[in-house]
C-alpha positions in Angstrom: 17.4 41.7 33.7 18.4 42.6 30.7 20.6 40.0 29.0 24.0 41.5 27.0 23.9 41.5 22.8 25.8 38.7 22.5 24.1 36.4 25.3 20.5 37.4 22.5 23.4 36.4 19.6 24.9 33.1 20.9 21.2 32.4 22.1 19.5 32.7 19.1 22.8 31.1 16.7 22.0 27.7 19.3 18.1 27.7 18.5 18.9 27.7 14.6 21.5 25.1 14.9 19.5 23.0 17.0 16.2 23.3 14.8 19.0 22.2 11.9 20.4 19.5 13.3 17.1 17.8 14.5 15.6 18.6 10.6 18.3 17.0 9.3 18.2 13.9 11.7 15.1 12.8 11.5 13.4 10.3 8.9 11.4 11.2 6.1 8.0 12.7 6.6 4.9 14.5 5.2 5.0 17.5 5.0 1.7 19.8 4.6 2.6 21.3 1.5 2.9 17.3 0.5 -0.7 17.3 1.1 -1.5 20.2 -1.5 -0.8 19.2 -5.2 -1.0 21.7 -8.0 -2.5 19.4 -10.8 -1.2 21.7 -13.2 1.9 21.1 -12.6 2.3 18.1 -13.4 3.4 16.5 -16.2 1.9 14.1 -19.2 2.4 13.9 -22.9 -0.6 14.6 -25.3 -0.6 12.7 -28.2 -2.6 14.2 -31.4 -3.6 11.5 -33.5 -4.4 8.0 -31.3 -2.4 6.1 -28.7 -1.2 3.6 -31.8 -0.4 5.7 -34.0 2.0 8.5 -32.0 3.2 5.3 -29.5 2.6 2.1 -30.5 0.9 -0.6 -31.5 -1.3 -2.7 -29.0 -1.0 -6.2 -28.5 -3.7 -7.8 -25.8 -5.6 -6.6 -22.8 -4.2 -8.3 -19.6 -6.5 -6.7 -17.1 -9.9 -5.1 -16.6 -11.9 -3.2 -13.6 -14.1 -0.3 -12.8 -11.8 1.8 -12.7 -9.9 1.4 -16.6 -8.5 -1.7 -18.0 -4.5 -2.6 -19.3 -3.1 -4.1 -21.6 0.1 -4.6 -23.2 1.8 -2.3 -26.0 5.1 -2.2 -28.2 6.8 0.9 -27.6 7.9 1.9 -31.0 10.5 4.2 -29.8 12.9 1.5 -28.7 10.7 -1.3 -29.5 9.6 -2.3 -25.8 6.6 -4.2 -24.3 4.9 -2.2 -21.4 1.7 -2.5 -19.9 -0.6 0.4 -20.4 -4.2 1.5 -17.7 -6.5 2.7 -20.0 -8.4 5.0 -17.4 -12.4 4.4 -17.8 -14.0 8.2 -16.3 -17.7 6.8 -15.9 -18.9 10.3 -14.7 -19.6 13.0 -17.5 -20.3 15.8 -14.7 -17.8 18.9 -14.9 -16.7 19.3 -11.3 -16.4 15.1 -11.2 -14.7 15.0 -14.1 -11.7 17.4 -12.7 -11.6 15.6 -10.1 -11.1 11.7 -12.0 -8.0 13.9 -13.7 -6.6 14.5 -10.4 -6.7 11.2 -9.0 -5.0 10.1 -12.7 -2.2 12.4 -12.1 -2.1 11.4 -8.7 -1.6 7.9 -10.1 0.9 8.6 -11.7 2.5 11.6 -9.5 3.1 8.5 -6.2 4.0 5.8 -9.0 7.2 8.8 -10.2 8.1 9.2 -6.6 8.8 5.8 -5.5 10.7 4.5 -9.1 13.8 3.1 -8.8 13.7 0.0 -6.3 13.8 -3.6 -7.4 10.4 -4.4 -5.8 7.9 -1.7 -7.3 6.9 -2.0 -11.5 8.3 0.9 -13.3 6.2 4.3 -13.7 7.0 5.6 -17.0 5.0 7.9 -18.9 1.5 9.5 -18.5 -0.3 10.0 -21.8 -3.7 11.6 -23.1 -5.2 11.3 -26.1 -6.5 15.1 -27.4 -9.6 13.5 -29.6 -10.5 10.5 -27.3 -9.8 13.3 -23.5 -8.5 9.8 -22.8 -5.7 9.3 -20.5 -3.3 6.6 -20.4 -0.6 5.6 -17.9 2.4 3.1 -18.3 4.3 1.5 -16.7 7.2 -1.8 -16.6 5.4 -5.0 -17.7 5.7 -7.8 -15.4 5.2 -11.7 -17.2 4.6 -13.2 -14.4 1.2 -13.2 -11.7 2.0 -14.2 -8.2 -1.6 -15.3 -7.2 -1.3 -17.5 -10.1 1.7 -19.4 -9.5 0.8 -19.3 -6.0 0.3 -23.4 -5.4 3.0 -24.2 -7.5 5.9 -21.9 -5.1 7.0 -23.7 -2.4 7.1 -21.9 1.2 10.6 -21.1 0.8 10.1 -19.1 -2.2 7.1 -17.5 -1.1 8.9 -15.9 2.6 11.2 -14.6 0.0 8.9 -13.3 -2.1 7.0 -12.0 0.9 10.3 -10.2 1.7 10.7 -8.7 -1.3 7.2 -7.2 -0.9 7.7 -5.9 2.2 11.4 -3.9 1.0 9.3 -2.8 -1.5 6.7 -1.6 0.9 9.6 0.0 3.1 10.4 1.9 0.7 7.3 3.3 -0.2 6.5 4.7 3.4 9.8 5.5 3.5 9.2 8.2 1.2 5.7 9.0 3.2 3.6 7.2 0.8 1.0 4.2 1.8 0.1 2.0 -1.1 -3.5 1.5 0.3 -4.4 -1.5 -1.4 -1.7 -4.4 -0.5 -3.2 -8.0 -2.1 -2.2 -10.8 -3.9 -3.2 -9.1 -7.5 -1.1 -5.6 -6.9 1.8 -7.6 -6.5 3.5 -9.6 -10.4 6.5 -11.3 -10.7 9.3 -10.7 -13.2 10.6 -13.5 -15.3 13.6 -14.7 -12.8 10.9 -14.2 -10.6 10.8 -11.3 -7.9 8.0 -9.6 -7.1 7.1 -6.0 -8.2 4.2 -4.2 -6.6 1.3 -2.5 -9.5 -1.7 -0.6 -8.9 -0.9 2.9 -7.1 -4.6 3.9 -7.4 -5.3 3.8 -4.2 -1.8 5.2 -3.0 -1.7 8.4 -1.2 1.0 10.4 1.5 0.2 8.4 4.3 0.2 11.9 6.7 -2.7 13.9 5.2 -5.9 13.9 6.3 -9.1 13.2 4.4 -10.9 16.0 3.9 -11.0 17.4 0.4 -10.9 21.0 -0.1 -13.0 22.3 -2.9 -10.5 24.4 -5.5 -9.8 24.0 -8.8 -6.2 23.1 -9.2 -4.9 22.2 -5.8 -6.6 19.3 -3.9 -6.0 17.0 -1.0 -3.7 13.7 -2.1 -6.2 11.5 -0.3 -8.1 9.9 -3.0 -11.6 8.4 -2.3 -11.7 4.8 -2.7 -9.4 3.2 -0.2 -8.0 -0.5 -0.9 -9.9 -3.7 -1.3 -12.6 -5.0 1.5 -11.2 -8.2 2.8 -8.1 -6.8 3.5 -8.8 -4.1 4.8 -7.7 -3.3 8.8 -11.1 -2.6 11.5 -9.7 0.5 11.7 -11.1 2.2 8.1 -13.9 1.1 8.2 -14.7 2.3 12.4 -12.3 5.9 11.5 -12.4 8.5 9.6 -8.6 9.8 10.4 -6.5 6.0 10.7 -2.5 5.4 10.3 -2.5 4.9 6.6 1.3 2.8 7.2 0.2 0.3 10.0 -3.2 0.0 7.2 -0.6 -1.5 4.8 0.9 -3.1 8.1 -2.4 -5.1 8.2 -2.8 -6.3 4.6 0.6 -8.0 4.5 -0.7 -9.5 7.3 -3.4 -11.2 5.2 -1.2 -10.5 1.7 0.5 -13.1 3.4 -1.7 -15.4 4.4 -3.7 -15.6 1.0 -0.2 -16.8 -0.1 0.0 -19.6 1.7 -3.1 -20.7 2.0 -5.1 -19.8 -1.2 -8.1 -18.2 0.9 -8.7 -14.9 2.4 -9.5 -15.1 6.3 -12.5 -13.5 6.0 -14.4 -11.3 4.2 -14.5 -8.3 6.6 -12.8 -7.4 9.2 -15.7 -6.2 11.1 -17.6 -8.4 13.6 -20.6 -8.3 11.2 -18.1 -11.6 9.5 -18.2 -14.4 11.2 -15.5 -15.9 11.0 -13.5 -12.2 11.7 -15.6 -12.2 15.0 -14.5 -15.5 15.7 -10.7 -13.9 15.2 -11.3 -11.5 18.1 -13.7 -12.8 20.2 -11.7 -14.2 23.1 -12.7 -17.2 25.4 -14.5 -15.1 28.8 -13.1 -17.7 31.4 -10.8 -20.7 30.7 -8.3 -23.2 32.7 -5.8 -21.1 33.2 -6.8 -18.1 34.1 -7.0 -16.3 30.9 -10.6 -13.7 30.5 -11.9 -11.5 28.0 -9.8 -8.0 29.2 -6.4 -10.6 28.4 -4.3 -10.0 25.3 -3.9 -13.2 24.2 -0.4 -15.3 23.8 1.4 -15.4 20.6 1.9 -18.7 18.9 6.0 -18.6 19.8 5.0 -18.4 23.5 2.3 -21.1 24.0 0.3 -23.0 21.8 -2.2 -24.5 24.2 -2.3 -21.2 25.4 -3.8 -19.8 22.7 -6.9 -22.2 22.1 -7.4 -21.5 25.2 -7.6 -17.9 25.2 -8.8 -17.7 21.7 -10.3 -20.6 19.6 -11.2 -18.6 16.9 -7.6 -17.2 16.0 -6.2 -20.5 17.2 -8.3 -21.9 13.9 -7.5 -19.2 12.0 -3.8 -20.0 12.7 -3.2 -23.4 12.6 -3.7 -23.3 8.9 -0.6 -21.9 8.3 2.6 -23.8 8.9 4.9 -23.1 12.2 7.1 -20.8 11.1 4.9 -18.3 9.2 1.4 -18.5 12.3 3.6 -15.4 14.4 4.0 -13.7 11.5 0.9 -13.2 10.1 -0.9 -12.9 14.0 1.3 -10.1 14.9 0.0 -7.9 11.7 -3.1 -9.3 12.3 -3.9 -7.0 15.7 -7.1 -4.8 16.1 -5.0 -2.3 17.2 -3.3 -0.1 15.3 0.0 0.3 17.2 0.1 -2.9 18.3 1.1 -3.5 15.2 4.4 -4.3 14.3 7.1 -1.9 12.2 8.3 -2.7 8.6 11.7 -3.0 10.3 10.7 -5.1 12.4 9.3 -8.3 10.8 12.2 -7.4 7.6 14.5 -8.0 11.2 12.7 -11.1 12.1 12.8 -12.8 8.5 15.9 -12.6 8.8 16.8 -14.7 11.2 15.1 -17.0 9.4 
């Protein structure tokens, strides 16, 4: 049966309205267009001579790794001390050089997208020294190191710092970006002790696939290397596509454990690592009826039940103070979907 024209128009307008409301009410997610970047449109400043002549004198080196080195610089324009990362291009092959340039620009681009949060070091500028073809990333300088000060910091202060870290990662996730390399070395402190996340070299849009297309200017935004092995969840080792936001949650669990104990729980979250294997292995049968197919209870329900269910998990979590055990255990769940949201973790800390 043919509908009157006014009915057809009404249905069309209704559907448009529903789509509009759905679009506006949805939480921020990564669109398919964000998975492909035109790197020629990501701007940088070219230095015609060299960094010291055109930008400011270098002060001292404060860190170095395979991908680059970081040093302090006194910026001539405003006399401010900034941190500068010098990128190392270890592969001179032309097509690999293009990929290197894209990764440099991606780190800068993602840093600018998450600027404006008090728990994230500001990304200032991307520089290219023309004569040497060297790239530099200018960022906010934070004078203190959490890794160095952890031992002399009490649990209450460490928990407050961790709350700030959670809020910073939540800010990133709300913009559809996963950090990808959360670890104690990538958390610095301001002069008054507030945490700041640094190093977005492994960051990516969390919903983008991992395939890399063969195009000159546009490439998938997922970088080649992901994170630090001791902080990676088991799903990174077993799946090509994994939930990058949930991988961040796992890394936060390891990070909080390291902040409190000063040691990593395992070298790798794989069954080849004896400490991790002990953590995930459940006792076959015990006196209170748990079997290997059951989920272990959390610490808050029963310390005795957890010990009976998994001796390895019990001994690892026992190294933590009682008020931190259940939170760490909830983040270090092998199944990604069972890890809590950042909102849940922040709400839990707010209740303490």
